[in-house]
N, C-alpha and C positions, 0 to 999 in steps of 0.2 A: 504493500500500500504506500509506503514511504517513497519507493522508487516511482510509483505512478504519479504521486503528487509532484515530486521533483521534476519529472518529465513534463507534466502538464504546465508547470510554471516556466520552463526553459525559454519558450518563445517570447515571454513577457519580461524576462529578467532585465534587458536593457532599459525598460521603461520604469522599473521600480527604483525609487531613490530613498536614501536615508536623509532625513531632515538635517540640514546644516545650520550653523549659527546664522541667524537673520531670516531663516525661512519661517513663514507664518503658517501654522497648522490650524485649519478651521474645522474643529471637531465638535463644536457646540451649536452651530447655526448654519443653515443652508444659505448659499449665495443668492438664491432666487426666492426664498420663502423663509418663514420662521419655523420651519421644521427643525427638530433637534433629536438627539438620541432618545428623548422621552416621547416623541411623536409615535403614532401607530406604526409608521413604516420605518422608523429609525433614521439614521443619517449615514450616507455613504461618503467616505473620504478618499479622494483620488490619491493613489500611492505615488504619483509623479508630481502633481501640482499642489497637493495637500489642501485642495479646496473641498468644502463640504457641500453635499447635495441631498435634498429630500428624495423620496422615492419617485415623485412626479417629475423631477428635473434631472436625475442622474443619466437617463438615456440621452438627453440633449447633449450633455457634456461628452458622452461616449461617441456620439455621432460626429460632433464637431472636432474633437481632438484625436479620436482613435485610441485613447487611453482605456485599457481593458480591466485593469486590476484596481479594485476599490476595497477599502476596509469598511465593513458595515458595523455600526455601533448601535446598540439597542439597550436602553435602560428602562426597566420596569419598576414602577412604584407600587408597592403592595401594602395593604393595611396589616399591621401586626395582629397576630392572634390575641384574643382577649386575655388580659393579664400578662402579656409578654412585654409590656412597655412600662414597667414600674421604674420610674426614675431614669429611664433610658435617655441617652444623648443621641445627637444626630450621628449616624454611622460614619466612621472614618474609612479611609482607603485601605486600612489594614484588614478590614472585614473581607473575607474571601469572596464575597459576592460583589464587592465593589472594587474594580481595578481600573476604571477610567479616571483620568485626571480631569474631572469636570466639576464645575461649581455645583454644589448640592442645591436643589430647588427649595427655596425657603417658603414656597407656597404650601408645603406639606410639613405638618408638625412632626419633628423628629422623634417625639415620644410615641407617635401613633403609626408611623409609616417606616418602611424599610426599602432599601434599593437593591435591585439585582441587575447586574450588567451582563450583556452577551456580546461577544465580538467574533467576527468571522471575516475571512477574505472572500470576495465575490468576483468572479471572472465573467466579464461581458463578452459577447452578447448572450451566451448560453446560461448565465446566472449560476454557474457552477460554484458551490459554496465549500469553503475549507474552514472548519471551526478552529478557533484560537482559544488558549495557547496550544501550539502544536509543534513544539521545538524539535522533537525527534524526526518528524516527517518533512519539515520545511528546509529548504536550502538556507545556509548560514546568513546570506545577504538579506533574504526575506525576513528571517527571524529578527535580525538587527533592525531592519526598517520598521517592522511592526512594533517592536518594543519602543523604538524612538518616537513613533507617532503616539503610542499610548501614553508615554511619559512626557510628551511635549506640552508646554503651557498653551492654553487656548489662545488663539490669535488676538481676540479682543482684549483679553486680560493682559496680554503682553503689551499691546498698544497702550492700554490705560497706564500700565506701570511705567512705560517709557515716557509717556506724555505728562503724567500727573505726579510721578514720584521721582523724576530725575533730580539728582542732587545738584543744587546750585551752589557754586563756590563763592567765597568771599572775594571781592575784588582786591587786587593788590594796591589799588589807588585809594581805597576807602579810608585808611588810617592817616594818609598823608595828603589828602585832597586839599588843594589850595582854592580858597574862595575869595573872589574879588570884593573889596569893601566899596561897592558902588551905590549903596543905599537903596537898591532895588527891592521892592515889595511886590509879591505876586498876589493879585486879587483872587477871590474864591470862584469866580466865574467870568465869562466873557472873554476867554482866551482865544487867540488866533495866532497863526504863525507870523513871526516878525518879518518874514521875507515873501509871504504870499497871503492869500486870504483863507487858507485852509483852517477849519475849526474842529477837525477831528484828528485822532492819532497824534496828539501834541506831546512833546517831550520838553521838560525843563532841564536845561544844562545846569548842573550843580556847581559849576565854577563861576559863571558870570550871570546866571539867571535868565539867559535867553530862552524864549519859548519858540520852538521850531517844530515843523512837521516831520514825521517819520517817513519810511519808505512805503511803497505800495504793497498791500497784501495780495495773496493769490486771488482773492475774491474781487479785486478791483477797488477796494476801499483803501484808505490810508492817507498818504501825503505825497509830497514832491521831493522827499529826501533831503530837506534843508538841514535837518539835525545832523546827518552824516556829513554834509558839505561843511557845516560849521566846525565840526571836529577836525576835518582835514585842513581848515584854515587856521585853527587856533590850538589844536592838540588838547583841548579840554575834554577829558576822557569819559566822565560819567553823566548820565541823564536819567531822570525819573519820568515815568509816564503820568501825565496829569489825568485825574479821574480814577486812579487805582490806589490812591493813598489811603491807608487805614492804620489804626494803631498797631496792627501786626506787621506792617511793612508796606511795600509797593513794588511795582515792576521797575527794576533798575537795570540799565544796560550799559555795558562798557564797550565803547567804540574801539578802544585800543586792544582789548581782549576778545572782541567780536563775539560776545555772548551775554546772556542774562546773568547777572551777578547779585550777590548780597552786599548790602552796605550796613554794617553794624552801627555806624554813626549817622544813619539817615535822619533821625529826629533832629540832631544838631545841624546837619546840613540843610534841612528844610527850614528850620527856625531862622537860619541866616537870611532867608527871604520872606520871613513873616508867616510861615506855615506851621501851625501848632499841630503836629501829627498825633500826639498822644491824647488830645482832647476829642478826637473823632470817635464816633460810635463804633463799638466793637461787637460784631455778630456773635451770638452764642450758638451752641450746637443745634438748638431747635429752630434756628432762623430768627429768633427775636434778638433785640439788642438790650444791652445792660440797663439802659434808661427807658426802655419801653414800659408804658403804663397801660391802664385799663382800656383806653380807646383802641390801642393796637390789638389787644385780645378780642375786643368787640369786632374789630374789622375782620379778624381771622374767622370768627364765628359767623358773621353775617355773610361773607363772601362764600365760604364753604357750606353755608346753610346748615351749620351744626345744630343739633337738637331737634331737627325735623326728620321724620321717618321717610327718607327718600326711597323711591322705588327704583330698583336696578332695571335697566333696559338692556336687551340683547339683540343681536342680529347685525345685518349689514349697516355700516356707518356708526355702530355703537361699540366699537372696540377701544379699550383704553390702552395707555402706554405706561409701562412700568417706569418708576423713577430709578434711574441708573446712577444717582448721586448728583444732586443739583442739576437735573436735566429737565425740570418742569417748564422752564422757559421755552425749550425746544418742543416739548410735547404739546403745550397749549398752542403754539404757533402752527405746528404741522396739522393739528386737528382742524383748525380753522381753514388752512389752505386747501386741505383735501375735502372740505365741505363745498368748495367752489366747483361748479361743473367743468370749467375750462381746465382746471388741474386734473380732475378725474378723467376727462377725455384724453388729455395729452399723455398721461402716464398709465392709468389703469385701462382706459379704452384701447390703448396701443400696446398692451402688456405682452402679448405673444410676439408681435413684431420686434419689440425692444429686446425681449429675451433671446429670440432667434438670432438677432444681429449683434448681440452683446460681444465684447472682446473676450479673449481667452481668460482673463482675470476679471470677472464681473464685479468683484468686490470693490474695484477701483473705477467703476463706470457710474457716472452720476445718474443717467437715465434709468439704468437697471435698478439702482438702489431706491430711486424715487418710485418707480413702478412697484417694486417689492413692498415699500412702506405703504403706498396707496392701496395696494391689494390687501395687505394685512389689516388695514383699518376699515376697508369697505366691504370685504368679502363676507364677513360674519363668521369665518372659520375659527376665529379665536374669541368669539363672543357668543357662546351657546348657553341657553338656560339649563339649569339642572333638571334632571328627570324627577318625576314625582316621588319615586322611591328614595332618591337622594334628599329631597326636601323633607320627607318624613323622618329620615335618619337624622337630618340636621336638627330638626325640632326636638327629637328625643335625646340628642346628645349635645344640647345647646351649651352645657357647661364646658365642653371640651373646646369650643371655638374652632372647630376644624375648618381649615382654609380651603379644603378640597372643592367646595361648592362656590367659592367666591370667584368673580370674574378675574382672570389672570392677566389679560392684556398681552401685549408684545413688548419685546426688549430690542429696539433698533440700534444695537451697539455698532453694527457694521455701518449703518447710515450715519450715525453721529461721528464716527472716526473719519469717514470720508469727507463730509461737508465741513468739518472743523479743521481739516488738514491744512497746515500752513498758517492758521490764524492764531495769534498769540492768546486771545481770550477764550474763544470757543473750544480750543483744544485742551483747555484746563478743566479741572473738576470743580471750579468755582461757580457760584451763581452769576448769571449774566442778565443783561437787559433784553427783554423780549422784543422791544422796538428795534434794537440793533440787530438782533438775530433775524427778524423779519426782513430788514433791508439786506442783510447778508444772504439770505436765501434767494431774494429776488436777483441779486448779483449772480449767484450760482446758476439760477435758472436761465438768466439772460446769456451767460457765457457758454452754456451747454445747449442752447437752442438754435445755434446757427444752422440755417437750412431746414429747420423744422418748426412746428408750431411752438410759439412762445406764450405759455399761459400767463406770464407776468405782464403781458400787454394790457390785461384788464385793469391794472392798477395805474398805468402810466397816464399822465396828463400834463398839460402845459400851464405854466404860471406866467402871467404877464406882470412884470414889475415896472412901475412908473416912478422914476427918480426925478425930483425937481430941485434945481438950484435955488436956494432961498433968496439969493441976491439978484440974480438975473431973471428969475422966474421961468427960465427955460426948462424943458423937460426932455427925458429920454425914456423910450419904451423898449424893453428887452423881454425876451422869453427864455424860460428854462424848463427843463423836464423835472418832474417830481413824481413821487409815488405815495406820498403820505402827507396829510394836512396836520400840522402841529397847532394845537389850540392853547393859548396862554390861559392862566388861571388868575383873574383879577380878584384877589382876596378882598380888596377894598369894596367890592360890589356885593359882599355877603349880605343876605337878607336878615340874618340874625346877628348883625354887627354889635348890637347892644350886649347880647349874651357873651360874645367873644371878648368884648372890652371888660365886662364884669369878671369873666373867668381869668383874664390876664392880671387884673388887680388882685384877685384872691390868690392866684399862684405866686405872685411876687411877695405878698404878705406872708404866705405860708413858708416861702423860701427864707425870708428874713427872720422869721420866728422859729425856724427849725421844725415846722409841722409838716404833715403829709400833704401832698398836692391834692387840690380839689378835683372833683369829677370833670375831666376835660370836655370841651365843647367842640363839636365838628362844624366847620364853616359850611354853610349852604349857599352855593353859588348858582345863579341862574345860567342856564346854557346860553341864553341870548347875550349875557354879559361876556361870556368867553368868545362868542362869535363877533361881538362888537369890538373886543380887544384885538382880535385878529385883523379886522379891517382898518384899525386906526393907523395913521401914518407913524412911521418910526424914523428916528434920526439915523443917518448914514455916517458911520465912523470914517474919518480920514477921507471925506469926499473931495475929489478933485474935479473942479468945474472946467469943462472944456471951453465954456463961454468966457470965463475969466482967466483961463490959463493959470489957475492957482487953486489952492485948497479953499474950500468954502463950506458953509452949512448946507446940508442936503437932507431931504426927507424922502422916504420910500413907502409906497403902498403896493399891495399885492392883490391880484384878482385872478380868476380862473379864465385862461384863454381857451381851455377845453375842459369838459367834465369827464372823469373816468367812468368806466362801466361799474367798477367797484371802488367805493370811496373808503379810505382808511383814515380814521381820526385818532391822533394821539393827544391825550391830555398831559400837558407839561407839569406833572406833579413833582418831579424831582429837581432839587436845587441845592445850593450850598449856602450856609449861613456866613455871616461876616467873619466868624472864627474858623472857617473852613470845615465846619462840621457838616457832612452830607445829611440832608434831611428830605423828608417827603411831606408834601402839604396834605394835611388831614382835612379833605374837603369832600362834600357831597354835591354832585352836579346833576341836575335833572335832564339827562341826555334823552332826547325824544326818540320815539320809535320811527317817526317819519320826519324827514328833513328836506327842506326846499332851499337850495342855494342859488336859485336862478338869478337873484338880484346881485350876486357876486360875479356875474359874467363880465369879462373884460370888455372894454369899449374901444381901446386903441386911441390914437391921436385925435383929440377933439378940436372942433373949430375954435380958432383964436389962440391955440397953444402953439408955441414955437419950440422946435427941437434944438437940443444942444448940438453943437458941431461934433462931427464924428472924428474926434482926435484921440489918440492914445497918449496918456501921460508919459512924460520923459522918465527914464530910469536913471536916477541920480546915484552916483557911486562916490565913495570917499576919495579925496584927492590923492592920498598916499597909496591907494590900491589901483589907481587908474593906469599908471605906467606898467605895473606888473601884469595887469590884465591884458593890456595890449601886447606885451611881449609874449605872454603865454599863448595868445591867439595866433601869433606868427609861427610858433614852434609846432612841430609835429605833436599831435595829441598823444597823451600817455594812455597806455592800454594795460589793464590789470592782467598781467601774465598768469597769475595764479588762477583767476577765473577762466582764462582761456584754456589752461591745461586741464582744469576740472571738467570743462565741457568736452575737450578732446578725448579725455578718458572714457567718455560715454560712447565714443565711436563716430563723432561728427568730424568732418574735414577741418583741418587746422585753420585754414583761411576763413572758413565760414564762422568758426568760433571767434576769431579775431574781429571780424565784422560785427558779430552779435554783441560782443563786449563794447566795441567802439560806438555803435549806433544806439546803445542803451545807456551811454554816458557813464560807464564804469559803475553801474548801480548794483552790481552783484550777479552771480551766476543764475539766480532765479529769473530775473528779467531778461537776461541774455538767452536763456533757454526758451522763454516764450517767443523771443524774436526768431530763433531758429525754427521753431515749429511753424511760425507764420510764413517764413520765407523759404523753406527748404525745397519747395517745388519750383522756385524761380531758376531760369537757365544759368544765371551767373552766381548761383548760390555758393559754389566752392572756388570761384575765381579770386585772384588777389585783390585786395582792397585798394581803391584809389582814394587818397586823402587830399584835401585842398592844400596847395603849396603856399609858401609865405607870400608870394607875389599876388595871390588872390585875396589876401587879407587887406582890409581897408581900415584906416584909423578912424576912431569914433570922433564925433563932435565933442567939443569942449563941454565937460560936465555930464555927458551922457555915457551910458554903458556901451562898450564895444560890442560888436556882434558876438554872440556866444560861439564857442568852439563848434566844430563840425558844421560850419556854415549855418548855424542855428537849426540844425536838424533836431527835431523834437524826439524825446525818448519814444521808442517803439511801443512801449507799454501804454503810453498816453494815446498814441495814434490808434492802437487796437481797441481801447476803451470807447473812443468816439466812433470807430467803425462799427463796434458791436451795437451802438445805439441807432445805427442805420444811416450814418453820414458817409459820403464818399471819401476815399482815402486822401485825394489831393486837397479837397476842401478842409479836411481835418488837419492836415499838415499846415496849410495856410493859416488856419485859425490859431494853431499853437504858436507858429512863428510870430504872428502879429501880437501875441499876448505873453511873450517871454516864457512859453511853455507852461503857462498856468491853465489848468484844466477848466476851472470854473469860469474864468474870463473867456477862454476859448469857446466854451459852450454858448455863452451869451453872444459872443461875436458871430457864431454860426447863425444864430437866429436873426440877428440884425443885418447879416450879410449873406442872404441866400445865394447859392451858386446860380449863375445865369446861363451856363452852357447847356443845361438840360432843357431849358425852355419852359419849365413848369414853375408853378408857384412855390416859393420857399416856405419853410416851416412857420415863419412868422406870420404869413398870410393865412395859414391853414386854419387857425382856430381863433383869430382875432375877430370875432363876430359881435354883432350888436346883441344886447340882452334880448332873449326870446324865450318866454315861458313855455311855448309849445314846440320850440325847436323846429319850426316849420318853414322858416325863411329860406331863400335860395342860398344864403351863406351857410346855412346849417342843414343842407339837404342830406348830409351823410349822418343823420342823427341815430340811425339804427345800429350801427356798429361798424363799419365805418371806414377807416382809412388804412389801407394795407400798404406794405412797402412797394408793391407794384404801382400803386396810384401815385405815390410821392416818394421817390427814392432818396430825396434830399433831406427829408426830415424823419424824426422818430415815428414809430408806429403808434398812432393815437386813435382811440375809439371814442369820438366825441358824441354827445347826446344831451338829453335834458338833465337839469341839475336837481332832480327830485329822487329821493332815496328812501329805502326802508332798512331798518336795523335787522341784521340776521346773526350777529355774533359779537362777543366782546371778551377780551382778556383782562383779568383782574390780577392785581399784585397785592400781597399781604406782607407787611414788614416795613421797616423804616428806610431802606435804601435798596437800590437795584443789586447791591452786592450781597444781600441776604434776603431771607423771606421765602415766599412760595408763590407760584402762579397757578391759576386754574382758568378755564375758559367756559363760557356758556354759548351754545349754538342753538338756533331755532330750526328744528327739523320736524317736518310733517305737522306744522302748526303748533308745536309745543317746544318749550325751552328745555334743553338738556345740559346738565353740568358734567364736564370732563375734568375730573380731579385725579391726575395720573392714571392708574389702572381702573379706577372706579368711575362708572358711567351710570348716571341716574337721572330720572325726570326731576326737573327743578320746580320747587314749590314757590320760591320767592326770588327770582333772578335779581341780583343787586345791581341793577343798571346804573345807579347813581355813584357806584364806587369803582367803576371800571377804569382801565388804564389805556387800552387800545380798542377802538370800536370799528366794526366792519359793516358797511352798508352796501346793498346792491341797488342798482338803478331801477326805478319804476318805469314801466313801459309808457310810451307817450299816449296810449289809448285811454 
């Protein structure tokens, strides 16, 4: 028999591999579904790629790859015999019936259930089975490979360990960091990059206090790399990311060491710039903060509808998501996204096509993992009601609190690892902002929908911004793309203002006299006041008037140049106090079920208004750097040879690698890699690079910045981002060149300078319509859904229509800051509100619409 098995395996021996260091072994989750060894059909692990597949999907992998040998893993959960579980603990691997290195299912009480594992090799296509362990009969290589797979750490657990538990070293600059005595004090809010207009991914240099933007993330968010550029100019090594500072520390990066580091003296270094780190609120293990008082507990109870007997619901669309460790922000966001028909159609409706055309490693394919998640949530396979016999047993054994009959939900660890890859915050195990994750997901969808249906189009709309010079009274109209409407919270408009004042007086008296705080009062803000605050003119910081050719006072107002199919509202509840303590406004807002924003339709240039001249402000540079800048532009540009070699080691031609690093401005191998992927099909991809000679350089005008190196060639990453929004390549390059490679200004420039060679209307004309309640005018004839890329290749894809909406979902946050607490969502399905609280899905009795954080509306039909 041993000889027969050995002979049977001989033809497949070249395909059987022993897992090496760095190989990921997926033995707990199918790449296409949420099947696991505990599923009815078990899990099949390919002995070559180490990918896991459920019974329904293993044949697909065999047909696609020709790999024939799989390890079949099956774990059976059995209820212990009566009296067998006296003081028993969860069985460990030393139990002879448990030999898979898998995480034990905590849905089953370890005192009442036991595990039994079964492993065998299966040879396709004949499904010939070889039980394991079978050391005597198997060839030595196969035995070693099987043992290595059985003992390997599950892929997702390995990823979590690498991502979340990587040891961060103390910076060698921390103890000797020099800080300039320049009197600079950093405010608790309102930050922006000192060299551009970026207001996200900002880093505070701990030597001179400069606030500058970081590099671009893989998802397209981030900055223009000015923090790194500042280090190259000054050699000031350490920077801390604003918005991450807590009493426990913050995200600190060492440019010289090129890695995240620890700074034991961070509190002193921040105090130098007026930031009192130790007074910030510290999250506790349960998500509350040390100084949280009763209203926070009340908020937790109200939002989760605690104390009410909520009825669990099962079936299609009612599957929960297990909390994988501060992952509720992701769960709430994805539940809402997959309640939208366009997302369902794009991923679940195309599931078979996506799976059939998935790459060899589907765990790294965005469309595959989105389709897998959508199917897991919508199929109902993981949300089945208990049988009557189980219900009777549960009633009779109520004191045991058996979790067998509870909704289990799904654990999308593979999805989380993929969408958070390369992102500093979402790849961590810390709590995050659901608003930021929502935008992150839209970026991911956008970047992975080239040439196919892009469901994020339903959120995209155009904003018309009107800026007026207060001195000349001239105006400028520009348009920009947005996906989310942020509503300010005017606390001064509270209808219970007297109660709030009385509470504040009592609180101060209690504080002075050492007594306990009185019962807090929640501010009640009318939604109309929030909407009014959104429409109010706001001052423009550092406004440069092209009419005056100088800085002046300016005001800006914003209106809708188009209305999206799905409107997303974010209530701006989170802020910083004057002492840098992050806080959340404790407010109740009467958010309506039906919303009409028709009066906020943009009107464009009005009769009697005079436009500001179309001039770009000069870029003034310091006198002492002007000569060196001119000299450097004359010389051959420097190329980061280390980045070139890193790319060349991946197998790309050397000259192509040099061009990639050159054209991305030495911004690192990640951006250069993206350039390679974009340009590898071009005929001159591997040809030697032609650089501008010194004779081509022209000196700058007095006081103005010289042309940037590379003939002002914008970073390829910035060009790609504009192209992904639907703009032509040459038009994108021109916009970036005219705006010193600043993305925000380039986007505004594109809308105000539509390309003329196509002979069609520009994006700025696309949605600048007169207000029209019925959306029936000729300028709004596309109100049903609307403008495709084929109709207007120069502008982003916009689905304009009426500005009337109905609420269908909202995400709520409990806790004092986005860095702690918990998220749940409520979604209206089949005419009833449903609460999704991690894996628990129940009918909502009292949906707390007044305490939400992000609200989702769908457009009402014009009929």
